[in-house]
C-alpha positions as CSV (number, residue, x, y, z in Angstrom):
1,M,-73.3,145.5,17.8
2,S,-74.2,144.8,21.0
3,E,-77.4,141.9,21.6
4,R,-80.6,142.2,22.2
5,P,-82.2,142.3,26.2
6,Q,-83.8,139.3,26.7
7,P,-87.2,140.8,27.2
8,L,-87.1,142.2,23.6
9,K,-86.0,138.3,22.2
10,A,-89.1,137.4,24.1
11,V,-91.0,139.6,22.5
12,N,-89.8,138.9,19.3
13,R,-90.1,135.1,19.6
14,F,-93.7,135.7,20.4
15,F,-94.8,137.4,17.1
16,E,-92.9,135.6,15.0
17,G,-94.7,134.3,11.9
18,K,-97.6,136.5,12.9
19,E,-99.4,138.1,10.4
20,P,-99.0,142.3,10.8
21,W,-103.3,142.6,11.3
22,Q,-102.6,140.1,14.2
23,I,-99.3,142.1,15.5
24,V,-101.5,145.3,15.2
25,T,-105.0,143.9,16.7
26,M,-102.6,142.0,19.4
27,T,-101.1,145.3,20.1
28,A,-104.1,147.5,20.5
29,S,-106.4,145.2,22.7
30,S,-103.1,145.2,25.1
31,I,-102.7,148.7,25.1
32,L,-107.2,148.8,25.8
33,A,-106.6,146.3,28.6
34,L,-103.4,148.2,30.3
35,V,-106.3,151.6,29.8
36,W,-109.0,149.6,30.9
37,A,-107.2,148.2,34.2
38,H,-105.8,152.1,34.8
39,S,-109.1,153.2,34.9
40,L,-110.4,150.9,37.7
41,Y,-107.2,151.1,39.7
42,N,-107.5,155.1,39.5
43,A,-111.6,155.3,39.7
44,R,-113.6,156.9,42.6
45,E,-115.8,153.6,42.7
46,S,-114.4,149.9,43.2
47,P,-115.4,147.7,40.1
48,T,-117.3,146.2,42.3
49,A,-119.7,149.2,43.0
50,R,-119.2,150.2,39.4
51,L,-120.8,147.1,38.1
52,R,-123.5,146.9,40.7
53,K,-124.6,150.4,39.7
54,Q,-124.6,149.4,36.2
55,F,-126.6,146.3,36.6
56,F,-129.4,148.5,38.5
57,L,-129.4,151.2,35.8
58,W,-129.8,148.4,33.1
59,L,-132.4,146.9,35.4
60,R,-134.4,150.4,35.5
61,Q,-134.7,150.2,32.0
62,L,-137.3,147.7,31.6
63,P,-140.5,148.7,31.2
64,I,-142.4,147.0,34.3
65,V,-139.6,148.0,36.7
66,R,-139.8,151.6,35.3
67,N,-143.0,151.9,35.4
68,T,-143.5,150.1,38.7
69,I,-140.7,152.7,40.5
70,E,-142.2,155.7,38.7
71,K,-145.2,155.2,40.0
72,K,-143.8,154.7,43.4
73,M,-141.7,157.8,43.1
74,S,-144.6,159.6,42.0
75,E,-146.7,158.8,45.4
76,I,-143.7,159.5,47.9
77,K,-143.4,162.9,46.3
78,K,-146.8,163.4,46.7
79,D,-146.7,162.0,50.3
80,F,-143.8,164.8,51.1
81,K,-145.8,167.6,49.8
82,R,-149.0,166.6,51.7
83,D,-146.6,166.1,55.2
84,V,-145.5,169.9,54.5
85,A,-148.8,171.3,53.5
86,K,-150.1,170.0,56.6
87,R,-146.9,171.3,58.6
88,L,-147.6,174.7,57.4
89,A,-151.7,174.2,57.8
90,G,-153.1,178.3,58.6
91,V,-149.7,179.6,58.1
92,T,-149.9,182.5,55.6
93,V,-147.5,181.7,52.9
94,R,-145.5,184.4,51.1
95,R,-145.0,183.9,47.0
96,E,-144.7,187.9,46.3
97,L,-142.6,190.7,48.3
98,P,-145.9,192.5,50.5
99,A,-146.8,195.3,48.6
100,T,-145.8,197.5,51.7
101,G,-143.1,196.3,53.7
102,L,-144.0,195.0,57.4
103,S,-143.5,196.7,60.4
104,A,-141.0,195.5,62.8
105,E,-143.5,194.8,65.5
106,Q,-145.0,192.5,62.5
107,V,-141.9,190.7,61.6
108,A,-140.7,189.5,64.9
109,E,-144.3,188.0,65.5
110,E,-144.2,186.0,62.5
111,V,-140.5,185.1,63.1
112,R,-141.4,184.0,67.0
113,D,-144.6,182.2,64.5
114,H,-142.2,180.2,62.3
115,V,-140.1,179.2,65.2
116,A,-143.1,177.6,67.1
117,L,-143.7,175.9,63.8
118,G,-141.9,172.6,65.0
119,A,-143.5,169.5,66.4
120,Y,-140.6,169.1,68.9
121,D,-140.3,171.0,72.6
122,W,-136.9,171.2,71.7
123,K,-136.5,174.5,74.2
124,H,-137.1,171.6,76.8
125,G,-134.5,168.5,75.5
126,S,-136.9,166.8,73.8
127,V,-134.4,166.4,70.9
128,S,-131.2,164.9,70.0
129,G,-128.3,166.9,69.7
130,A,-129.1,170.0,66.9
131,V,-129.3,173.0,69.9
132,Y,-126.8,172.1,72.3
133,H,-127.8,175.3,75.4
134,T,-130.9,177.2,76.0
135,N,-129.6,179.1,78.3
136,E,-130.7,182.8,77.6
137,E,-127.7,184.4,78.9
138,I,-125.4,182.9,76.9
139,A,-127.3,183.5,73.7
140,K,-127.9,187.3,74.4
141,V,-124.8,187.9,75.1
142,A,-123.9,185.9,71.1
143,C,-127.0,187.9,69.9
144,D,-126.0,190.9,70.3
145,A,-122.1,190.6,69.1
146,Y,-124.1,189.5,66.1
147,A,-126.6,192.5,66.3
148,L,-123.4,194.6,66.5
149,T,-121.6,193.0,63.9
150,A,-123.8,191.7,61.1
151,Y,-123.0,193.6,58.2
152,T,-118.9,193.1,58.7
153,N,-116.9,191.2,56.2
154,P,-113.5,189.9,57.0
155,L,-112.8,189.8,53.2
156,H,-112.2,193.3,53.5
157,A,-109.2,193.2,56.3
158,D,-108.6,196.8,55.9
159,V,-112.2,197.7,56.7
160,F,-112.9,195.3,59.1
161,P,-109.2,194.4,61.2
162,G,-111.3,193.4,64.6
163,I,-113.2,191.2,63.0
164,N,-110.4,189.4,61.9
165,K,-108.4,189.9,65.1
166,M,-111.5,188.0,66.4
167,E,-111.0,184.7,64.5
168,A,-107.7,184.8,65.1
169,E,-108.2,184.6,68.4
170,I,-111.0,182.1,68.3
171,V,-108.4,180.0,66.2
172,R,-105.7,180.2,68.7
173,M,-107.8,179.7,71.4
174,A,-108.7,176.2,70.0
175,I,-105.6,175.4,69.3
176,N,-104.7,175.9,73.6
177,L,-107.5,173.8,73.8
178,F,-106.6,170.5,71.6
179,N,-102.7,171.2,73.3
180,G,-101.4,172.7,69.9
181,D,-98.2,174.8,70.2
182,D,-97.2,178.0,68.7
183,E,-96.6,176.8,64.9
184,C,-100.1,175.4,64.9
185,C,-102.8,177.3,62.9
186,G,-105.9,177.2,61.5
187,T,-109.3,178.9,60.1
188,V,-112.9,179.6,61.2
189,T,-115.3,178.0,58.7
190,T,-119.3,177.8,58.7
191,G,-119.4,174.6,60.4
192,G,-118.0,170.8,60.3
193,T,-119.1,169.9,56.6
194,E,-116.6,173.0,55.5
195,S,-113.7,172.2,58.1
196,I,-113.9,168.8,57.0
197,M,-114.0,170.2,52.8
198,M,-110.8,172.1,53.9
199,A,-108.9,169.8,55.5
200,C,-109.5,167.4,52.4
201,K,-108.6,170.5,50.0
202,A,-105.5,170.8,51.8
203,F,-103.9,166.9,51.9
204,R,-105.1,166.4,48.1
205,D,-103.2,170.0,46.9
206,L,-100.3,168.6,49.2
207,A,-100.6,165.4,47.4
208,Y,-100.9,167.0,44.0
209,S,-97.6,169.0,45.1
210,K,-95.8,165.2,45.5
211,G,-96.7,164.3,42.1
212,I,-100.1,162.1,43.4
213,S,-102.4,163.3,40.5
214,N,-105.3,161.0,42.2
215,P,-105.6,161.5,45.6
216,Q,-107.3,159.2,47.7
217,I,-108.4,159.4,51.7
218,V,-108.8,155.9,53.9
219,V,-111.9,156.3,56.3
220,P,-114.0,154.3,58.5
221,S,-116.7,153.2,57.6
222,T,-118.4,155.0,60.6
223,V,-117.4,158.6,59.6
224,H,-119.3,161.6,58.9
225,T,-120.6,161.6,55.7
226,A,-119.2,165.1,54.5
227,F,-115.6,163.2,53.6
228,D,-117.7,161.4,51.2
229,K,-118.8,164.7,50.3
230,A,-115.8,166.4,50.3
231,A,-115.2,163.8,47.9
232,Q,-117.5,164.4,45.3
233,Y,-117.0,168.1,45.2
234,L,-113.0,167.7,45.2
235,G,-112.3,164.3,42.7
236,L,-111.3,162.4,45.6
237,S,-111.7,158.3,45.7
238,V,-112.3,157.2,49.3
239,K,-111.2,153.8,50.8
240,T,-113.5,152.8,52.9
241,V,-112.4,150.6,55.9
242,P,-114.6,148.8,58.6
243,V,-115.2,148.9,62.5
244,D,-114.8,146.3,64.8
245,P,-118.5,145.1,65.1
246,E,-118.2,145.2,68.8
247,T,-116.3,148.3,69.8
248,F,-117.6,150.0,66.6
249,C,-113.8,151.9,66.5
250,V,-111.9,151.8,63.1
251,D,-110.2,148.1,62.6
252,V,-106.4,149.7,62.5
253,E,-104.8,146.8,61.1
254,A,-107.4,147.7,57.9
255,V,-106.3,151.3,57.9
256,K,-102.7,150.1,57.4
257,K,-103.8,147.1,54.2
258,A,-105.5,150.1,53.0
259,I,-102.7,152.6,52.5
260,G,-101.2,153.1,48.9
261,R,-99.5,155.4,46.7
262,R,-102.5,157.5,46.1
263,T,-103.2,157.5,49.7
264,C,-103.2,161.6,50.6
265,L,-105.1,161.1,54.0
266,I,-106.5,158.9,56.6
267,V,-109.4,159.7,59.1
268,G,-109.9,158.6,62.8
269,S,-113.2,160.3,64.6
270,A,-113.2,161.1,67.8
271,P,-116.4,160.5,68.2
272,N,-118.1,159.5,65.3
273,F,-121.2,160.1,64.7
274,P,-123.7,157.0,64.6
275,Y,-122.5,155.5,67.5
276,G,-120.3,158.0,69.8
277,T,-117.4,155.4,70.1
278,M,-113.8,156.7,69.5
279,D,-111.0,155.3,67.1
280,N,-108.1,154.9,68.5
281,I,-106.4,157.9,67.6
282,A,-103.1,157.2,69.3
283,A,-102.4,153.9,66.8
284,L,-103.7,155.9,63.9
285,S,-101.4,157.9,64.9
286,D,-98.3,155.6,64.8
287,V,-99.4,154.8,61.3
288,A,-99.4,158.2,60.6
289,V,-95.6,158.4,61.2
290,E,-94.6,155.0,60.1
291,Y,-96.4,155.2,56.8
292,E,-95.4,159.2,56.5
293,V,-99.0,160.1,55.7
294,P,-101.1,163.1,57.1
295,L,-103.8,162.1,60.5
296,H,-107.2,164.0,60.5
297,V,-109.0,163.7,63.5
298,D,-112.5,164.7,63.0
299,A,-113.9,165.8,66.3
300,C,-116.4,168.1,65.0
301,L,-119.6,166.5,67.6
302,G,-117.4,165.5,70.6
303,G,-114.3,168.0,70.6
304,F,-115.5,171.2,72.5
305,V,-116.5,168.7,75.1
306,G,-113.4,166.1,74.7
307,V,-110.9,168.9,75.4
308,F,-112.6,169.7,78.7
309,M,-113.3,166.0,80.2
310,E,-110.0,165.2,81.8
311,A,-110.0,168.3,83.7
312,A,-113.9,168.0,84.9
313,G,-112.9,164.4,86.2
314,H,-113.6,162.3,83.3
315,P,-111.2,159.9,81.4
316,I,-110.8,160.2,77.8
317,P,-107.9,159.0,75.7
318,P,-105.3,161.6,73.7
319,F,-106.8,162.4,70.4
320,D,-105.4,165.9,69.7
321,F,-101.6,167.2,68.6
322,R,-99.9,165.7,71.6
323,L,-100.3,162.5,69.2
324,P,-97.4,163.3,66.6
325,G,-98.9,162.2,64.1
326,V,-102.3,164.4,64.0
327,C,-101.6,166.9,61.4
328,S,-105.2,168.5,61.4
329,I,-108.2,168.8,63.5
330,S,-112.0,169.4,62.8
331,A,-114.3,170.8,65.6
332,D,-117.5,172.9,66.0
333,T,-117.5,176.2,67.9
334,H,-121.6,175.7,67.0
335,K,-122.1,172.2,69.2
336,Y,-120.7,172.1,72.4
337,G,-118.6,175.1,72.2
338,Y,-122.1,177.3,71.9
339,A,-122.0,179.2,69.8
340,P,-124.5,180.0,67.6
341,K,-124.9,178.0,64.5
342,G,-122.5,178.6,61.5
343,T,-119.3,178.3,63.0
344,S,-116.4,175.2,63.0
345,V,-112.8,175.7,63.3
346,V,-110.2,173.7,61.1
347,L,-107.0,173.0,62.9
348,Y,-103.3,172.6,61.4
349,R,-100.3,171.4,63.0
350,K,-98.1,174.0,60.3
351,P,-98.6,176.9,58.1
352,E,-97.7,174.5,55.3
353,F,-101.2,172.7,55.7
354,R,-103.2,175.8,55.8
355,H,-101.4,177.1,52.7
356,C,-102.6,174.1,50.6
357,Q,-106.4,174.9,52.1
358,Y,-106.2,178.4,50.4
359,T,-107.4,179.3,46.7
360,V,-105.9,182.2,45.2
361,T,-105.6,183.8,41.8
362,T,-103.3,185.6,40.6
363,D,-104.6,186.9,37.3
364,W,-107.7,188.1,37.3
365,P,-108.4,191.5,36.2
366,G,-110.1,192.9,39.4
367,G,-107.2,191.7,41.3
368,V,-105.0,189.5,42.8
369,Y,-108.0,187.2,44.6
370,G,-107.3,184.9,47.6
371,S,-109.4,183.9,50.1
372,P,-109.0,181.0,53.3
373,T,-112.2,179.0,52.8
374,V,-115.1,178.0,50.5
375,N,-116.9,181.3,50.6
376,G,-115.2,184.7,49.2
377,S,-117.3,187.3,51.5
378,R,-118.0,186.0,55.1
379,A,-120.3,186.6,58.1
380,G,-118.4,188.5,60.4
381,G,-121.4,188.7,62.9
382,L,-120.9,184.8,63.3
383,I,-117.2,184.7,63.8
384,A,-118.1,187.7,66.6
385,A,-121.0,186.0,67.9
386,C,-118.3,182.7,68.3
387,W,-115.7,184.9,69.8
388,A,-118.1,186.4,72.5
389,T,-119.6,183.1,73.6
390,M,-116.3,181.4,73.9
391,V,-114.5,184.7,75.7
392,H,-118.1,185.0,78.0
393,V,-118.4,181.3,78.8
394,G,-115.0,180.7,80.2
395,R,-112.6,177.5,81.3
396,A,-114.9,177.7,84.3
397,R,-118.0,177.7,82.7
398,Y,-116.8,174.9,80.3
399,L,-115.4,173.0,82.5
400,Q,-119.1,173.0,85.0
401,M,-120.7,172.3,81.8
402,T,-119.1,169.6,80.4
403,D,-119.0,168.0,83.8
404,E,-123.0,168.3,83.9
405,I,-123.2,166.7,80.2
406,I,-120.7,163.6,80.7
407,T,-122.5,163.4,84.1
408,T,-125.6,163.0,82.5
409,A,-124.2,160.8,79.1
410,R,-123.2,158.1,81.9
411,F,-126.5,158.2,83.6
412,V,-128.4,157.6,80.6
413,E,-125.7,155.1,79.5
414,K,-126.0,153.3,82.6
415,E,-130.2,153.3,82.7
416,L,-130.5,152.1,79.3
417,R,-128.2,148.7,79.7
418,Q,-130.8,148.0,82.5
419,I,-134.0,148.1,79.9
420,E,-134.6,144.7,78.7
421,G,-134.4,144.5,75.1
422,I,-132.5,147.0,73.8
423,F,-128.3,147.0,74.3
424,I,-125.8,149.7,73.7
425,Y,-123.7,149.6,70.8
426,G,-119.9,150.0,72.1
427,T,-118.6,152.0,74.7
428,P,-119.9,155.9,74.2
429,A,-116.6,158.3,74.7
430,T,-118.1,161.6,75.1
431,S,-121.6,162.3,74.7
432,V,-123.7,160.3,72.3
433,I,-125.0,157.2,73.1
434,A,-126.2,154.4,70.6
435,F,-129.1,151.6,71.1
436,G,-130.3,148.9,69.1
437,S,-131.9,145.9,69.5
438,K,-132.1,142.2,68.7
439,R,-135.8,141.3,70.4
440,F,-138.2,143.5,68.1
441,D,-137.9,146.3,65.8
442,I,-135.6,149.2,67.0
443,F,-137.7,151.7,64.5
444,K,-140.9,151.0,66.4
445,L,-139.4,151.8,69.6
446,A,-138.7,155.2,67.4
447,D,-142.1,155.9,66.7
448,L,-143.1,155.1,70.0
449,L,-140.8,157.8,71.2
450,H,-141.6,159.9,68.6
451,K,-145.2,159.9,70.1
452,K,-143.8,160.9,73.4
453,G,-142.5,163.4,72.0
454,W,-138.7,162.4,71.5
455,S,-136.8,163.4,68.5
456,L,-133.9,160.7,68.0
457,N,-131.4,159.8,65.5
458,A,-132.2,156.6,63.3
459,L,-129.0,154.7,61.9
460,Q,-128.4,151.4,59.6
461,F,-126.0,149.1,58.9
462,P,-126.9,148.0,61.3
463,S,-130.1,149.5,62.5
464,G,-130.2,151.6,65.7
465,L,-131.1,155.3,67.3
466,H,-128.8,157.6,69.5
467,I,-129.1,160.1,71.4
468,A,-126.9,163.0,71.9
469,I,-127.0,164.8,75.2
470,T,-126.6,168.2,75.4
471,H,-126.7,170.6,78.2
472,A,-130.8,170.9,77.8
473,H,-130.5,167.5,78.6
474,T,-128.9,168.2,82.4
475,A,-132.2,170.1,83.3
476,E,-133.8,168.6,86.4
477,G,-136.1,165.3,85.4
478,V,-135.4,165.7,81.7
479,A,-132.9,162.6,81.6
480,A,-134.8,160.2,83.7
481,R,-138.1,161.5,81.9
482,F,-136.5,159.9,78.8
483,V,-134.5,156.8,80.4
484,S,-138.6,156.1,81.9
485,D,-140.1,156.5,78.6
486,V,-137.9,154.5,76.6
487,R,-138.1,151.9,79.4
488,S,-142.2,152.2,78.8
489,A,-141.7,152.0,75.0
490,A,-139.4,148.9,74.6
491,H,-141.7,147.3,77.5
492,E,-144.4,147.6,74.8
493,C,-142.2,146.5,71.9
494,L,-141.6,143.3,73.6
495,T,-145.5,142.8,74.6
496,S,-147.3,143.7,71.5
497,G,-146.2,141.7,68.4
498,S,-144.2,142.1,65.8
499,G,-146.3,144.4,63.5
500,P,-144.6,146.7,61.1
501,V,-143.7,150.0,61.9
502,Q,-145.9,152.8,61.2
503,G,-145.1,156.8,59.9
504,K,-142.2,158.5,59.0
505,M,-140.0,155.5,61.0
506,A,-140.5,153.1,58.8
507,I,-138.4,154.7,55.8
508,Y,-135.2,154.0,57.6
509,G,-136.3,150.3,58.2
510,V,-137.4,149.9,54.2
511,A,-134.6,152.4,52.9
512,Q,-131.5,149.6,54.2
513,E,-134.0,146.6,52.4
514,I,-133.7,148.2,49.0
515,S,-130.6,146.8,47.2
516,D,-130.6,149.7,44.6
517,R,-129.1,152.1,46.1
518,S,-129.7,155.0,43.7
519,L,-133.6,154.4,44.4
520,V,-133.0,155.8,47.9
521,S,-130.8,158.8,46.8
522,E,-133.8,159.9,44.6
523,I,-136.0,159.3,47.7
524,T,-134.1,161.7,49.6
525,K,-133.3,164.2,47.1
526,Y,-137.4,164.7,47.0
527,F,-137.7,164.9,50.2
528,I,-134.8,167.6,50.6
529,D,-136.9,169.0,47.2
530,S,-139.7,169.1,49.8
531,M,-137.6,171.8,52.1
532,Y,-138.4,174.5,49.8
533,Y,-142.4,173.4,48.9
534,L,-144.4,176.2,49.3
535,P,-148.0,174.9,49.4
536,T,-150.9,175.8,47.3
537,P,-154.3,176.4,47.3
538,E,-154.5,173.0,45.5
539,D,-153.1,171.2,48.0
540,E,-156.3,171.6,50.3
541,E,-158.1,169.7,48.0
542,D,-155.5,167.4,47.8
543,K,-156.0,165.8,51.0
């Protein structure tokens, strides 16, 4: 009879002399400890984050804390509703269908009135990003194409084969711009968020096929929040990697350390949304090849500027399919591609990845069902409008508009660097310029610029503002006016002391100081609620 292995001998010695109930208790406790450790390792959130959340959940159960929070939240909800009522004062609010339909002229008039309700002059470059061109000729071509195809649906390929052809051509034109080969492929989506979600879905399912049951994505702290949204929808966990505090580019060595057996995707931004800096995509590509993990490049914001910059005379590091580790790219045609809102592309190095993006049901009584993206029915009009915009603008005009945008962005960056009291975050890679201050509250500057008619993006951790230069800012005098207004506002901040920030900009500063982030989440939800709020006559009495 063979002798027992050494590990088993050690186990027997450990339990020697123990009572049966002790053996059972220790065994059960060990199993529970292993299950607990496994749950910690595989959870979407880190143990620290979970403990922190649990602590604040307990704290909010205390009556004095709960009552204080409920009172403050009630005030915040009322403030949001008052803001909506103020914006819509004097405007007809419709809660029911009109008894008799409005005429075409009446509808058009009301639409024009609704478009004009905003407080910012977006048509003349007073807004960061949001509207990426204001050329009436390009807009007319796109809108005419949409009008001709508004009721088409590429889900029905046999009924609308022309729409499918347009989508395929958008994808192929984009692949060529991002230096892909004939094997590269992709789809059109409804925007950057869906493009990112589709890439995450594709590589999650690829990980599933390799036996990874709990995939994780590794992302920079500056990556677009759509990756967190994708994780929430798709059941992924997220490993966040810090960026360099000087360059605001991801720490590549930290990315290496974050990669593990569960990693299904690493991500780099070209550029990132908050600071406009570009991660070292070439270095991330090397990491992806070395560790055999896919690399996704998020070029949603600046992709359709970046692809033309070099030819337009503005240097930019490689960030596309020329780098062997790049497996997918997201880029928004409705930003610097100048198409109407509602289109983006997600591109893949090979069809195997795109297949993982698809959703297919084979046993439905309604027949075999397959769709490439989140939506089943899709707006053929948006695809047609995107296609029309791209073929109408053409390469030469894209180059010209890119040169005008980047030249303007570099002018603004240079001038802002010379303004006392503010500094630029990192090195802007394309069209986004982020700035902060060590001399005064940057949100006070934002409030002053708001009063001058400017709408900028507020940043947190660290505090800052950014402006995304669009073609609207290239119009004569717009960039100079912006710089002049920043200079005068910064001077006022430096000379007027450090009084509290007023208005909505105060929220950004306060939000960063709230340790319980679930409270910030609740406030945000109330703000979103207010977007669906219609004022009532009682609101007039509450003013």
